[in-house]
C-alpha positions, 0 to 999 in steps of 0.5 A: 500499500502506498504511503500517503502524506498529509499536507503537513508532511509534504512541507516538512520534506521540501526545501533546504535545511539551515545547515545547507544554506549556511554552507552555501553562504559560506562558499559564496562569501569565500568566492566573493572575497577572493574575487575582490582581492583579485580585482583590486590587485590588477594592473591599470588601477591608476587610471581608475584613480585618475578618473575618480580624481578628475571627476571630483576636481571638476565637481568641487571647482564647479561647487565652489563657484556655484555655492560661493564657499570654498571646498577642498580635497585633503590628500595623502598617500593612503587616500583622499577626503572632501573638505568645506571651509566653514566660519571655524575653519576647514572641516572634512566631509564624508569618508576617506577614500583609499587610492587603489594604486600608489599615489604621489602629490605636490601642492602649493600651500596658499595658507599657513600649514598650521591651519590644517587646510586641504592640500587642494582648495577651490575658491568661489572665484574659480581659482584653486591651489596649483598641484601635481598628483602622480598616479602609479609608478614607472611607465604607466604613471599618470600626472594630472596637474592644475596651475590654479587657474585653468582646468585640470590636465592629465597625461602619461609620464 
């Protein structure tokens, strides 16, 4: 005689167990972490850093002109962070974004270094700090320069 299932038995035998779901989640986590590590180590990351920097430069320059308030970028070898001038001095905004490739920079100081002003400042009249940022090393390095008046120019070497 055939075994008859009640509706409750049918639901109990369908689906996955919690252990099976946890194993699948663990495997997907390991794969995603591994792929993320491989992606961050690929060559050509300096181009991505330069593209993000160019975009931030143009947006902050435009924002300073349209808002009538000075804005800036704090730069160091680990990453960069947005800044805004307020009545009490400069304050950083948001999180520090890390560079994906090695970065070096030179910036002309417009004010007292003790004031902890950002390395690159964008003023409401359209001027900015003169600077040079070098993304990457060796033959693949990209240089972005700003003279303080014109736009940003970026190129190899």
